[in-house]
C-alpha beads as a LAMMPS data file, in Angstrom:
LAMMPS data file: protein, C-alpha beads

415 atoms
414 bonds

1 atom types
1 bond types

-500.0 500.0 xlo xhi
-500.0 500.0 ylo yhi
-500.0 500.0 zlo zhi

Masses

1 110.0

Atoms # bond

1 1 1 20.756 26.409 -18.041
2 1 1 22.076 23.061 -16.681
3 1 1 25.712 22.108 -16.379
4 1 1 25.303 18.582 -17.740
5 1 1 22.120 16.613 -18.293
6 1 1 22.370 12.959 -17.288
7 1 1 20.108 9.969 -17.855
8 1 1 17.558 8.755 -15.336
9 1 1 19.635 5.647 -14.594
10 1 1 22.754 7.693 -13.942
11 1 1 20.789 9.993 -11.620
12 1 1 19.562 6.968 -9.656
13 1 1 23.135 5.642 -9.440
14 1 1 24.294 8.931 -7.953
15 1 1 21.508 8.852 -5.397
16 1 1 22.536 5.330 -4.360
17 1 1 26.153 6.484 -4.092
18 1 1 25.454 9.339 -1.679
19 1 1 22.282 8.314 0.194
20 1 1 21.900 5.323 2.499
21 1 1 18.875 3.518 1.095
22 1 1 17.883 1.539 4.170
23 1 1 15.213 1.606 6.850
24 1 1 15.773 4.365 9.393
25 1 1 14.985 2.304 12.493
26 1 1 12.350 0.297 14.345
27 1 1 9.733 1.156 16.936
28 1 1 6.989 -0.798 18.679
29 1 1 3.423 0.487 18.450
30 1 1 0.000 -0.604 19.621
31 1 1 -2.077 -2.488 17.094
32 1 1 -4.620 0.329 16.867
33 1 1 -1.815 2.674 15.752
34 1 1 -0.256 0.267 13.274
35 1 1 -2.515 0.787 10.242
36 1 1 -0.424 1.657 7.184
37 1 1 2.851 0.956 8.984
38 1 1 5.520 -1.404 7.634
39 1 1 6.223 -4.598 9.553
40 1 1 9.823 -4.773 10.790
41 1 1 9.913 -8.518 11.520
42 1 1 8.460 -11.808 10.343
43 1 1 5.401 -12.893 12.312
44 1 1 4.874 -16.576 13.099
45 1 1 1.835 -17.936 14.858
46 1 1 2.403 -18.562 18.560
47 1 1 -0.962 -20.349 18.906
48 1 1 -3.322 -22.464 16.843
49 1 1 -6.343 -20.637 15.438
50 1 1 -8.842 -21.758 16.465
51 1 1 -7.171 -23.155 19.608
52 1 1 -9.807 -25.915 19.902
53 1 1 -12.255 -27.865 17.738
54 1 1 -15.257 -25.535 17.378
55 1 1 -18.793 -25.825 16.095
56 1 1 -19.692 -23.916 12.936
57 1 1 -23.456 -24.380 13.400
58 1 1 -25.999 -24.476 16.196
59 1 1 -26.926 -28.049 17.065
60 1 1 -25.482 -31.011 18.926
61 1 1 -21.966 -32.350 19.247
62 1 1 -22.111 -36.073 18.412
63 1 1 -20.101 -39.062 17.341
64 1 1 -20.754 -39.242 13.597
65 1 1 -21.045 -43.031 13.668
66 1 1 -24.053 -42.729 16.011
67 1 1 -26.010 -40.990 13.217
68 1 1 -25.191 -43.352 10.353
69 1 1 -28.371 -44.542 8.627
70 1 1 -30.549 -41.860 10.241
71 1 1 -33.483 -40.520 8.233
72 1 1 -36.873 -38.972 8.884
73 1 1 -38.497 -42.399 8.601
74 1 1 -35.744 -44.082 10.595
75 1 1 -34.445 -41.542 13.166
76 1 1 -31.592 -42.367 15.520
77 1 1 -32.090 -41.756 19.227
78 1 1 -29.397 -39.844 21.159
79 1 1 -29.293 -38.918 24.838
80 1 1 -28.540 -35.267 25.623
81 1 1 -26.041 -35.053 28.484
82 1 1 -25.654 -31.297 28.738
83 1 1 -24.671 -28.202 26.792
84 1 1 -21.523 -26.220 26.056
85 1 1 -21.479 -22.494 26.762
86 1 1 -19.635 -20.364 24.195
87 1 1 -16.311 -19.271 25.638
88 1 1 -15.986 -22.226 27.988
89 1 1 -14.425 -25.655 27.574
90 1 1 -16.705 -28.673 28.152
91 1 1 -15.848 -30.558 31.329
92 1 1 -17.136 -33.995 30.334
93 1 1 -16.306 -36.466 27.593
94 1 1 -18.937 -37.542 25.081
95 1 1 -19.630 -41.263 25.031
96 1 1 -21.324 -43.474 22.444
97 1 1 -25.024 -42.680 22.010
98 1 1 -24.735 -39.273 23.660
99 1 1 -25.158 -35.712 22.369
100 1 1 -24.300 -32.312 23.816
101 1 1 -25.982 -29.035 22.788
102 1 1 -23.596 -26.530 21.169
103 1 1 -23.857 -23.096 19.563
104 1 1 -21.828 -21.665 16.691
105 1 1 -18.364 -21.011 18.077
106 1 1 -18.651 -23.460 20.961
107 1 1 -15.777 -25.769 21.791
108 1 1 -16.555 -29.428 21.109
109 1 1 -16.390 -31.923 23.973
110 1 1 -13.729 -34.594 23.867
111 1 1 -15.019 -37.713 22.137
112 1 1 -17.216 -35.868 19.603
113 1 1 -16.242 -35.510 15.950
114 1 1 -19.197 -33.801 14.243
115 1 1 -22.059 -31.371 14.799
116 1 1 -25.612 -32.406 14.030
117 1 1 -27.498 -29.228 12.947
118 1 1 -30.475 -28.289 15.074
119 1 1 -32.826 -28.406 12.082
120 1 1 -31.912 -32.061 11.487
121 1 1 -33.318 -33.077 14.865
122 1 1 -36.583 -33.300 16.752
123 1 1 -37.438 -33.843 20.388
124 1 1 -37.720 -37.433 21.541
125 1 1 -40.126 -39.038 24.012
126 1 1 -38.259 -37.571 27.005
127 1 1 -36.660 -34.110 27.622
128 1 1 -33.202 -35.665 27.445
129 1 1 -33.746 -37.439 24.121
130 1 1 -33.311 -36.093 20.588
131 1 1 -33.879 -37.864 17.309
132 1 1 -31.339 -37.480 14.493
133 1 1 -33.250 -37.169 11.207
134 1 1 -30.147 -37.231 8.975
135 1 1 -26.627 -38.568 9.252
136 1 1 -23.472 -36.453 9.550
137 1 1 -19.937 -37.418 8.581
138 1 1 -16.771 -37.090 10.638
139 1 1 -15.672 -33.431 10.735
140 1 1 -18.961 -32.099 9.381
141 1 1 -19.865 -28.616 10.700
142 1 1 -16.605 -28.553 12.675
143 1 1 -13.602 -26.233 12.343
144 1 1 -10.694 -28.257 13.626
145 1 1 -8.004 -26.869 15.903
146 1 1 -5.396 -25.020 13.796
147 1 1 -7.570 -25.207 10.672
148 1 1 -7.189 -21.462 10.078
149 1 1 -3.670 -20.925 11.451
150 1 1 -1.202 -23.516 12.698
151 1 1 1.238 -22.767 15.504
152 1 1 4.669 -21.868 14.061
153 1 1 3.255 -20.954 10.631
154 1 1 4.823 -17.919 8.897
155 1 1 1.932 -15.528 8.398
156 1 1 3.355 -12.079 7.675
157 1 1 6.733 -11.204 6.245
158 1 1 8.960 -8.312 7.193
159 1 1 8.283 -5.405 4.842
160 1 1 4.517 -6.021 4.712
161 1 1 2.374 -2.909 4.841
162 1 1 -0.267 -3.412 7.510
163 1 1 -3.876 -3.009 6.378
164 1 1 -7.129 -4.102 8.007
165 1 1 -6.551 -7.698 6.880
166 1 1 -3.082 -8.021 8.382
167 1 1 -4.139 -6.302 11.594
168 1 1 -6.984 -8.798 11.912
169 1 1 -4.494 -11.657 11.643
170 1 1 -2.274 -10.116 14.325
171 1 1 -5.232 -9.667 16.630
172 1 1 -6.277 -13.298 16.089
173 1 1 -2.826 -14.283 17.366
174 1 1 -3.299 -12.223 20.512
175 1 1 -0.661 -9.667 19.517
176 1 1 -1.263 -6.254 21.089
177 1 1 1.939 -4.485 20.005
178 1 1 3.962 -4.892 16.845
179 1 1 7.417 -3.828 15.633
180 1 1 7.319 -1.485 12.649
181 1 1 9.826 0.623 10.756
182 1 1 10.109 4.316 11.530
183 1 1 8.428 6.589 9.019
184 1 1 10.830 8.895 7.190
185 1 1 9.952 12.526 7.861
186 1 1 9.660 14.614 4.717
187 1 1 9.649 18.424 4.703
188 1 1 7.753 19.823 1.705
189 1 1 7.843 23.405 0.469
190 1 1 6.501 25.187 -2.568
191 1 1 8.284 28.155 -4.092
192 1 1 6.919 30.898 -6.296
193 1 1 5.598 34.443 -6.059
194 1 1 2.505 33.425 -8.023
195 1 1 1.312 30.677 -5.661
196 1 1 -1.610 30.941 -3.260
197 1 1 -2.723 28.380 -0.688
198 1 1 -6.160 26.834 -1.401
199 1 1 -8.850 28.517 0.668
200 1 1 -7.344 31.981 0.348
201 1 1 -8.592 34.643 -2.119
202 1 1 -7.114 34.382 -5.605
203 1 1 -5.914 37.791 -6.743
204 1 1 -4.843 38.876 -10.217
205 1 1 -1.779 37.073 -11.554
206 1 1 -1.938 34.323 -8.904
207 1 1 -2.690 30.587 -9.128
208 1 1 -3.517 28.029 -6.482
209 1 1 -0.695 25.727 -5.394
210 1 1 -1.203 22.181 -6.708
211 1 1 2.092 20.518 -5.854
212 1 1 1.854 20.797 -2.072
213 1 1 -1.020 18.301 -1.838
214 1 1 0.051 15.962 -4.660
215 1 1 3.518 15.679 -3.102
216 1 1 2.033 15.393 0.403
217 1 1 -0.178 12.495 -0.698
218 1 1 2.666 10.880 -2.645
219 1 1 4.845 10.900 0.478
220 1 1 2.056 9.141 2.385
221 1 1 1.818 6.514 -0.381
222 1 1 5.535 5.837 0.023
223 1 1 5.282 5.277 3.772
224 1 1 6.582 8.700 4.766
225 1 1 5.410 11.344 7.224
226 1 1 4.965 14.634 5.333
227 1 1 5.187 18.100 6.863
228 1 1 4.246 21.045 4.647
229 1 1 6.365 24.100 5.440
230 1 1 4.271 26.431 3.300
231 1 1 4.763 28.546 0.206
232 1 1 8.097 30.372 0.158
233 1 1 8.677 33.563 -1.800
234 1 1 11.402 33.693 -4.451
235 1 1 13.873 35.057 -1.933
236 1 1 17.303 33.467 -1.470
237 1 1 17.281 34.091 2.259
238 1 1 13.750 32.784 2.846
239 1 1 14.269 29.695 0.677
240 1 1 17.562 28.833 2.335
241 1 1 16.183 29.352 5.848
242 1 1 13.150 27.207 5.106
243 1 1 15.245 24.405 3.607
244 1 1 17.610 24.499 6.596
245 1 1 14.578 24.191 8.860
246 1 1 13.446 21.214 6.788
247 1 1 16.831 19.507 7.145
248 1 1 16.769 20.011 10.916
249 1 1 13.323 18.488 11.390
250 1 1 13.160 15.893 8.614
251 1 1 15.072 13.112 6.894
252 1 1 14.290 14.347 3.373
253 1 1 13.504 17.771 1.896
254 1 1 11.314 18.123 -1.208
255 1 1 10.881 21.529 -2.855
256 1 1 8.847 22.259 -5.959
257 1 1 9.382 25.219 -8.253
258 1 1 12.441 27.474 -8.350
259 1 1 13.975 25.363 -11.136
260 1 1 13.142 27.713 -13.998
261 1 1 15.916 29.353 -15.984
262 1 1 16.086 32.401 -13.732
263 1 1 15.943 30.495 -10.431
264 1 1 18.156 27.496 -11.186
265 1 1 21.448 29.157 -10.238
266 1 1 19.881 30.349 -6.983
267 1 1 18.586 26.907 -6.030
268 1 1 21.865 25.266 -7.017
269 1 1 23.852 27.671 -4.830
270 1 1 21.464 27.196 -1.896
271 1 1 21.736 23.404 -2.046
272 1 1 25.529 23.615 -2.215
273 1 1 25.553 25.741 0.959
274 1 1 23.313 23.390 2.949
275 1 1 25.910 20.642 3.372
276 1 1 28.269 18.254 1.642
277 1 1 28.514 17.105 -1.099
278 1 1 25.800 19.509 -2.311
279 1 1 24.312 19.143 -5.791
280 1 1 24.747 15.640 -7.242
281 1 1 22.250 15.858 -10.124
282 1 1 21.828 19.051 -12.131
283 1 1 19.188 18.262 -14.732
284 1 1 17.987 14.967 -16.231
285 1 1 17.388 13.894 -19.832
286 1 1 13.658 13.508 -19.226
287 1 1 10.452 15.092 -20.432
288 1 1 8.762 16.105 -18.251
289 1 1 11.199 16.418 -15.357
290 1 1 14.280 17.879 -17.041
291 1 1 14.901 20.762 -14.558
292 1 1 15.290 18.440 -11.567
293 1 1 18.054 19.213 -9.096
294 1 1 19.055 16.644 -6.495
295 1 1 21.438 17.354 -3.652
296 1 1 22.685 15.737 -0.471
297 1 1 23.465 17.611 2.733
298 1 1 25.475 15.472 5.136
299 1 1 23.571 12.310 4.238
300 1 1 20.122 13.867 3.880
301 1 1 18.705 14.056 0.329
302 1 1 17.236 17.251 -1.084
303 1 1 14.957 17.089 -4.136
304 1 1 14.223 20.275 -6.059
305 1 1 11.417 19.346 -8.436
306 1 1 9.925 21.328 -11.317
307 1 1 6.942 23.534 -10.577
308 1 1 4.664 22.110 -13.275
309 1 1 2.376 19.490 -11.660
310 1 1 2.996 16.684 -14.157
311 1 1 6.742 17.335 -14.141
312 1 1 6.853 17.364 -10.350
313 1 1 5.030 14.038 -10.046
314 1 1 7.080 12.328 -12.752
315 1 1 10.275 13.438 -11.012
316 1 1 8.878 12.370 -7.641
317 1 1 8.011 8.846 -8.780
318 1 1 11.367 8.417 -10.506
319 1 1 13.684 9.771 -7.803
320 1 1 11.969 10.556 -4.494
321 1 1 9.754 7.473 -4.252
322 1 1 12.608 4.900 -4.362
323 1 1 14.425 6.748 -1.564
324 1 1 11.355 7.053 0.668
325 1 1 10.288 3.444 0.171
326 1 1 13.761 2.217 1.140
327 1 1 13.810 4.439 4.230
328 1 1 10.322 3.237 5.197
329 1 1 11.313 -0.440 4.884
330 1 1 9.101 -1.000 1.839
331 1 1 10.250 -3.106 -1.119
332 1 1 10.896 -1.384 -4.464
333 1 1 7.651 -0.603 -6.212
334 1 1 6.557 -3.079 -8.877
335 1 1 5.145 -1.033 -11.701
336 1 1 1.998 -2.698 -13.013
337 1 1 1.233 -2.350 -16.679
338 1 1 -1.189 -3.387 -19.357
339 1 1 -0.517 -3.718 -23.075
340 1 1 -2.414 -1.453 -25.433
341 1 1 -2.193 0.056 -28.897
342 1 1 -1.661 3.770 -29.439
343 1 1 -4.605 5.747 -30.767
344 1 1 -2.357 8.341 -32.434
345 1 1 1.161 9.109 -33.565
346 1 1 3.485 10.359 -30.813
347 1 1 6.632 12.438 -31.292
348 1 1 8.774 12.326 -28.122
349 1 1 11.345 14.916 -27.127
350 1 1 14.577 14.333 -28.997
351 1 1 17.266 12.633 -26.904
352 1 1 15.184 12.486 -23.730
353 1 1 13.221 9.823 -21.885
354 1 1 9.657 10.971 -22.542
355 1 1 6.644 10.204 -20.364
356 1 1 3.260 10.470 -22.074
357 1 1 0.079 10.264 -19.942
358 1 1 -2.638 8.209 -21.613
359 1 1 -6.310 7.432 -21.190
360 1 1 -7.293 3.804 -21.687
361 1 1 -10.336 2.651 -23.614
362 1 1 -11.594 -0.850 -24.327
363 1 1 -11.450 -1.564 -28.051
364 1 1 -13.056 -4.419 -29.955
365 1 1 -10.099 -6.752 -29.481
366 1 1 -7.601 -4.886 -27.284
367 1 1 -7.059 -1.873 -25.090
368 1 1 -6.480 1.449 -26.809
369 1 1 -4.216 4.127 -25.283
370 1 1 -5.195 7.712 -26.096
371 1 1 -2.262 10.099 -25.522
372 1 1 -3.094 13.170 -23.440
373 1 1 -0.890 15.697 -25.185
374 1 1 -1.144 18.606 -22.786
375 1 1 1.597 20.759 -21.326
376 1 1 3.230 19.493 -18.127
377 1 1 1.595 22.370 -16.252
378 1 1 -1.911 21.092 -17.045
379 1 1 -3.349 19.462 -13.937
380 1 1 -6.140 17.867 -16.007
381 1 1 -3.504 15.586 -17.544
382 1 1 -3.256 13.902 -14.135
383 1 1 -7.012 13.697 -13.613
384 1 1 -7.745 12.222 -17.046
385 1 1 -4.847 9.751 -17.248
386 1 1 -5.131 6.059 -16.366
387 1 1 -1.401 5.582 -16.768
388 1 1 1.599 6.566 -18.816
389 1 1 3.856 5.375 -21.613
390 1 1 7.636 5.721 -21.394
391 1 1 9.489 6.371 -24.633
392 1 1 13.263 5.743 -24.492
393 1 1 15.765 8.438 -25.445
394 1 1 16.719 6.816 -28.752
395 1 1 13.152 6.420 -30.123
396 1 1 12.221 9.089 -32.666
397 1 1 8.445 8.439 -32.806
398 1 1 5.704 5.916 -32.151
399 1 1 3.147 5.236 -34.877
400 1 1 -0.590 5.014 -34.378
401 1 1 -1.526 1.376 -33.771
402 1 1 1.859 0.509 -32.255
403 1 1 1.739 -1.793 -29.216
404 1 1 2.990 -0.177 -25.989
405 1 1 3.177 -0.850 -22.268
406 1 1 0.955 1.431 -20.211
407 1 1 2.170 1.739 -16.625
408 1 1 -0.865 2.219 -14.419
409 1 1 -1.275 4.995 -11.872
410 1 1 -3.486 2.619 -9.885
411 1 1 -3.028 -1.075 -9.206
412 1 1 -5.391 -2.099 -12.001
413 1 1 -7.501 -0.649 -14.800
414 1 1 -11.256 -1.060 -14.854
415 1 1 -13.345 0.185 -17.771

Bonds

1 1 1 2
2 1 2 3
3 1 3 4
4 1 4 5
5 1 5 6
6 1 6 7
7 1 7 8
8 1 8 9
9 1 9 10
10 1 10 11
11 1 11 12
12 1 12 13
13 1 13 14
14 1 14 15
15 1 15 16
16 1 16 17
17 1 17 18
18 1 18 19
19 1 19 20
20 1 20 21
21 1 21 22
22 1 22 23
23 1 23 24
24 1 24 25
25 1 25 26
26 1 26 27
27 1 27 28
28 1 28 29
29 1 29 30
30 1 30 31
31 1 31 32
32 1 32 33
33 1 33 34
34 1 34 35
35 1 35 36
36 1 36 37
37 1 37 38
38 1 38 39
39 1 39 40
40 1 40 41
41 1 41 42
42 1 42 43
43 1 43 44
44 1 44 45
45 1 45 46
46 1 46 47
47 1 47 48
48 1 48 49
49 1 49 50
50 1 50 51
51 1 51 52
52 1 52 53
53 1 53 54
54 1 54 55
55 1 55 56
56 1 56 57
57 1 57 58
58 1 58 59
59 1 59 60
60 1 60 61
61 1 61 62
62 1 62 63
63 1 63 64
64 1 64 65
65 1 65 66
66 1 66 67
67 1 67 68
68 1 68 69
69 1 69 70
70 1 70 71
71 1 71 72
72 1 72 73
73 1 73 74
74 1 74 75
75 1 75 76
76 1 76 77
77 1 77 78
78 1 78 79
79 1 79 80
80 1 80 81
81 1 81 82
82 1 82 83
83 1 83 84
84 1 84 85
85 1 85 86
86 1 86 87
87 1 87 88
88 1 88 89
89 1 89 90
90 1 90 91
91 1 91 92
92 1 92 93
93 1 93 94
94 1 94 95
95 1 95 96
96 1 96 97
97 1 97 98
98 1 98 99
99 1 99 100
100 1 100 101
101 1 101 102
102 1 102 103
103 1 103 104
104 1 104 105
105 1 105 106
106 1 106 107
107 1 107 108
108 1 108 109
109 1 109 110
110 1 110 111
111 1 111 112
112 1 112 113
113 1 113 114
114 1 114 115
115 1 115 116
116 1 116 117
117 1 117 118
118 1 118 119
119 1 119 120
120 1 120 121
121 1 121 122
122 1 122 123
123 1 123 124
124 1 124 125
125 1 125 126
126 1 126 127
127 1 127 128
128 1 128 129
129 1 129 130
130 1 130 131
131 1 131 132
132 1 132 133
133 1 133 134
134 1 134 135
135 1 135 136
136 1 136 137
137 1 137 138
138 1 138 139
139 1 139 140
140 1 140 141
141 1 141 142
142 1 142 143
143 1 143 144
144 1 144 145
145 1 145 146
146 1 146 147
147 1 147 148
148 1 148 149
149 1 149 150
150 1 150 151
151 1 151 152
152 1 152 153
153 1 153 154
154 1 154 155
155 1 155 156
156 1 156 157
157 1 157 158
158 1 158 159
159 1 159 160
160 1 160 161
161 1 161 162
162 1 162 163
163 1 163 164
164 1 164 165
165 1 165 166
166 1 166 167
167 1 167 168
168 1 168 169
169 1 169 170
170 1 170 171
171 1 171 172
172 1 172 173
173 1 173 174
174 1 174 175
175 1 175 176
176 1 176 177
177 1 177 178
178 1 178 179
179 1 179 180
180 1 180 181
181 1 181 182
182 1 182 183
183 1 183 184
184 1 184 185
185 1 185 186
186 1 186 187
187 1 187 188
188 1 188 189
189 1 189 190
190 1 190 191
191 1 191 192
192 1 192 193
193 1 193 194
194 1 194 195
195 1 195 196
196 1 196 197
197 1 197 198
198 1 198 199
199 1 199 200
200 1 200 201
201 1 201 202
202 1 202 203
203 1 203 204
204 1 204 205
205 1 205 206
206 1 206 207
207 1 207 208
208 1 208 209
209 1 209 210
210 1 210 211
211 1 211 212
212 1 212 213
213 1 213 214
214 1 214 215
215 1 215 216
216 1 216 217
217 1 217 218
218 1 218 219
219 1 219 220
220 1 220 221
221 1 221 222
222 1 222 223
223 1 223 224
224 1 224 225
225 1 225 226
226 1 226 227
227 1 227 228
228 1 228 229
229 1 229 230
230 1 230 231
231 1 231 232
232 1 232 233
233 1 233 234
234 1 234 235
235 1 235 236
236 1 236 237
237 1 237 238
238 1 238 239
239 1 239 240
240 1 240 241
241 1 241 242
242 1 242 243
243 1 243 244
244 1 244 245
245 1 245 246
246 1 246 247
247 1 247 248
248 1 248 249
249 1 249 250
250 1 250 251
251 1 251 252
252 1 252 253
253 1 253 254
254 1 254 255
255 1 255 256
256 1 256 257
257 1 257 258
258 1 258 259
259 1 259 260
260 1 260 261
261 1 261 262
262 1 262 263
263 1 263 264
264 1 264 265
265 1 265 266
266 1 266 267
267 1 267 268
268 1 268 269
269 1 269 270
270 1 270 271
271 1 271 272
272 1 272 273
273 1 273 274
274 1 274 275
275 1 275 276
276 1 276 277
277 1 277 278
278 1 278 279
279 1 279 280
280 1 280 281
281 1 281 282
282 1 282 283
283 1 283 284
284 1 284 285
285 1 285 286
286 1 286 287
287 1 287 288
288 1 288 289
289 1 289 290
290 1 290 291
291 1 291 292
292 1 292 293
293 1 293 294
294 1 294 295
295 1 295 296
296 1 296 297
297 1 297 298
298 1 298 299
299 1 299 300
300 1 300 301
301 1 301 302
302 1 302 303
303 1 303 304
304 1 304 305
305 1 305 306
306 1 306 307
307 1 307 308
308 1 308 309
309 1 309 310
310 1 310 311
311 1 311 312
312 1 312 313
313 1 313 314
314 1 314 315
315 1 315 316
316 1 316 317
317 1 317 318
318 1 318 319
319 1 319 320
320 1 320 321
321 1 321 322
322 1 322 323
323 1 323 324
324 1 324 325
325 1 325 326
326 1 326 327
327 1 327 328
328 1 328 329
329 1 329 330
330 1 330 331
331 1 331 332
332 1 332 333
333 1 333 334
334 1 334 335
335 1 335 336
336 1 336 337
337 1 337 338
338 1 338 339
339 1 339 340
340 1 340 341
341 1 341 342
342 1 342 343
343 1 343 344
344 1 344 345
345 1 345 346
346 1 346 347
347 1 347 348
348 1 348 349
349 1 349 350
350 1 350 351
351 1 351 352
352 1 352 353
353 1 353 354
354 1 354 355
355 1 355 356
356 1 356 357
357 1 357 358
358 1 358 359
359 1 359 360
360 1 360 361
361 1 361 362
362 1 362 363
363 1 363 364
364 1 364 365
365 1 365 366
366 1 366 367
367 1 367 368
368 1 368 369
369 1 369 370
370 1 370 371
371 1 371 372
372 1 372 373
373 1 373 374
374 1 374 375
375 1 375 376
376 1 376 377
377 1 377 378
378 1 378 379
379 1 379 380
380 1 380 381
381 1 381 382
382 1 382 383
383 1 383 384
384 1 384 385
385 1 385 386
386 1 386 387
387 1 387 388
388 1 388 389
389 1 389 390
390 1 390 391
391 1 391 392
392 1 392 393
393 1 393 394
394 1 394 395
395 1 395 396
396 1 396 397
397 1 397 398
398 1 398 399
399 1 399 400
400 1 400 401
401 1 401 402
402 1 402 403
403 1 403 404
404 1 404 405
405 1 405 406
406 1 406 407
407 1 407 408
408 1 408 409
409 1 409 410
410 1 410 411
411 1 411 412
412 1 412 413
413 1 413 414
414 1 414 415
């Protein structure tokens, strides 16, 4: 069926040889459009945040030394000389024995070094007198200038994916537009006479297409911009025309299906006609994922993934994801794992890197990994799995109770 199966590492080496794994370019977007985008430059603070000493409580700006020794039985008298409106800078300097009314967020007048909370005061014998019932220390209830962010401080590094937190930081710096990397465009197509789009009637002998949405979402996770070109019949002309359309409009083409024994020669010949050098990987020593074909057409990668859902995703994460992340300006993914013991004996495929989905369970002393031994076409294997175990080509079996690394599908595992 395949000309020569190669290892996963060799397949990745071939991809690196023929595909430029670098960001595609940079554009500048408004902050409101930057969620999920990848920062294309380091961001340093151009201002202090806050840009002035500000009150963190309602009360009075004071000199802390004027309140020393104050108590309810021995209050200290202070003369109120005005108030500070939020959003405005005080025009006068605070002198010894004086106080100025402030609200949370107000700028402090020059000469003050603390805020006396409103509840620690009472009105004096005149409208302009307050009595301090407790003492405050220097800096109490005050956020100093630059306490949060100092001017010149490196806040966000190039390659950071912008979420609500990062966007909040950019807004605090007064940044309205930001430079981000271009999103790689990815054309996705499904092949197979038996496939039906969700939402349409399911007739006899048909199944709903799973791969279109799992691949679509996976492209989004990798910083790409997916475009689904639809389900293509097992016709050489229609498949080739659709893939040519994908190459014209996108940076990467991802097809699922059409890698079975009967369709492999067809897909191989189509990829070879799309551009040079054509097919660079013609099957991989993996289970699932063996019938993966990878080609390059004049610099643009083409990934022909198996039709079975688990196989398609395993192949995607191994080969497509590294390419998309590099094009999107994202760093290589760091696979997070937990250690667990196997709940049963596992027999991997002979001579192939085998991926086993597992469900995690908290044991008495350690995590237990329960293998989900379903066929690669079973979509429930994806829904039930917390992660997966990789078994190298040269390992014949893993015994029950053996300690393994479970690579997580999500960032962490919670029981």
